N, C-alpha and C positions, 0 to 999 in steps of 0.2 A: 138675820142680825138677835144675837141673844143678846140679853141684860141680863147684866147680874149686880147686887147692890153689894154693895162693901162696907156701908158707912154710909148714916140717914140721921144722925141722931144733930143738933142745930149746937152751936154754940160752942161748947167741948164734947168728950166722948164718953157716955154712962160709962161703969167700969165695966172691964173687958169686952170694951165694945170700940166705934171707929165714928165719928162723925164725916163729912161729905166725901164718900167715893164711889164711881158704878164705871164698872166694866163692861164695855162693849165691845165683842166678838161675830166678826163677819170673816169667814173664809178661811180664817185661821190668823186674822189680824187682830190686834188686840189694843184695842184703844182705851186708855184711863181717862175719866172726866172727876176733875179734879183729887187732889189728895190731900185728905185733908189728916186730923191727931186719930195714930190710929190705924190709918189704913193700910199702910205697909205691912204692919203684922200679921192683919186680916186677908189682905193679899194674896198671900204667902200660900194660904188653904184653896187657893184655885192656880195660880204659876205662880211662877217667882219673878223674880223682879228685871231680871234681864232678860225675861221673857217678853213684855212687855214693847211694842212696835212705836207707839206714841202717846203724848201727855196733854193734853188741853186744862188749863184751867181760867176760871170762871174771874174770879176775883182774888186777892193777896189778904184774906183774912185768913185767920191761922186755921179754923176749923176747917179748910178747902186748899191748903196749902206747907200746910206746917210739916207734912211730909217728903216732903220734896227732898229737902238735904238728907234725909235718913236713905230716901230712895237713890241718890246721888253715892252714896257711900258703899249702899249692898252692891249696885254694879262695877265701884272701884275694886271694892273687897276681892268679887267673883272674878275680876279680871286677874286682880294677884295670884289667885287661884287656879288660874289658867285657861276661864271660860273666853271666850271671843267672842265681842258681837258688836255691831256698828253702833255710831254716837245717841244718843234715844233725843229727837227730837221733842221739845220744851213748848208747846205754844201758849201765850200768853198776853194780855192787851198791855201796851206801851205809856201810859199813864198813870204808872207810878215806878219811875225810871229806877229807884232804890231797890223794891220788890223785884221788877224784868230780869236788873241783873241778877240776881242769883239762878235764876233757870239755865244760865250757863256754867260747868263746872268743866275745867280741864278738857279731855278730850272725852268724858264719859256722857254728858249732855249739853245740848244748845238751845239756846234759849230762841224764839224764833216768834217775830212780835204778828198777831193776824190783823187784816183789817180788818175794822168791824162793818163795813159797808162793802161785803167783797165775800163771795161763797170762799172758803179753802177745803181745801180736797186734803185729804188725811188719810192714806193708803184707797182703800176704797169709799171713805164715807164724805159724803160733803157736809158743809158746816157750815150753817149761815149764823149772824149773830144779833141781837135787840140788846140797848142796854138798860137795863132796870135801874128802879130807882131805890137805891140803895146807898148808907152814909159814904162808898166809897168808888170808884168804877166798878162796874159786875157787869159782864152780859152772859143773859142767858141763850141756848142755842139751839140750831134745828140741824138734828141729825138726822139724812137720808140717806138709804142704801138699799138697793135689789126692790124697790118702790114703797118701801117699809119707812117710817118715819115716827122717832122721837123726840118730842121736844124737854126741854130741860132746862127750868125759869130760872136756875140758881137762885141765889135769893134778889127780893124787890117787894115791895107793895105792890098793889094792882096797879096795873094802869089798863089803858085803852089797848095799845098797842099789844098788850100782847095776844089780845082777840083773832085777828090774823094773824098773827106770829105761830100761833098754835093750831089754826084753824083743820080741821080734819086729821091729827096726828093719830097714830097709832096707839100711843102712849106718853100723856100727859106727865113728865115726872116733875110735879109744883110742891114747891118747898109752902110750908102751912106749922109756922113756929108759933102760931096763936090760936087759942080755941074761939069759936064764933062769936062769944059774949064780949070780946077784947079787941083792939084798934091797934093792928101794930103799925101803920102808918108812918108815923114818924121814928118808929126803929129800924122802916124798910123790910119790912118784912108781911106775907099773906097769914088770914086767919083761916080756917077751915069752909067758911061758907062765901067767902071770896074764893079760893080753890075749886069750889064745887062749881060756882055759876061762871069760872071763867073756862072749865071742861063746860058744860052746857052750852054757853052762844058757843066753843070753838068747833063743837059738836065733834070734842074727842072719842074712841071709842072705848080707851079705858082711862081712868085717873090713879096714877099712886101719889100718895103723901108721904111727902121727905123732908126731913130736915126740922124732924120732931120736935116738942117742947120738953123738957124733964121732971113735968110734974102734972097733975092731974091722972083722968082714965083716957088715955089715948085711943080708946075705940068710940070715946064722944068728938071726934074728929071725923068720924068716917059718918056717924049719926048726924052729923051737923052739917054736913059736904055734898049727902046726901037729899039734902030738905032741898040741894039747888038743881044737882046732877045723878038723873035716878039710871045712867050706864054702872060698869062696874065700877068701884072704887076700893082701893087697899091699901093699908099703913106700909110705907116701906120699910124690910125686914131685911137680918142678916144673909147673906149668901141666897137672898131668895134670886129665882132665874125665870125670865120668863124669854122667850123665843117667838121670833116675828116669822 
């Protein structure tokens, strides 16, 4: 399994960048996790929109969902230009029907509600879900294939259930929207120390901090997280690629 970070900014994309979007590739199956603002533009550096095999959306805030519409139009236009490809499955939760209905567009994309209490099979990937503590319904994902595991926290403040959910992951792709001296609970986000604590208690192999803030010295997030977790810690970065 290969993880490629497409976008990693929280809230909105920095100039010439993108908010949340992560591409997983296993044996040629291309799965996009979240599709925030700027993701479609950056994605085309790696693959074309018509090459995607599936998309999973954690929640419907724009920094995770905004580029679904332009993804649909990209595939529509490529179809007009003569390319043939199947309807793209877009998986999302159905606890916001207004937003969920946007996942279906003509025969270009089909919205499919994932069962948050069951394992979802998407191509070769097995995905389980955990509801996070966030202002809107949002789901973390544990993604497994070929004996390897990536846990994506999506957005949410620290909660004990994340520990077991993340246990032993090869990569913990953890949101880190706040610095260690800040309390993100009311906003539904984690700080760097909480991310490090989660990585330590869950005994993960590698921690990647993502959904990053737009201010301050980002390298401080690593030093703060390392006060709890002594393993590998990285900041998410554009086109960062890790193979497991």
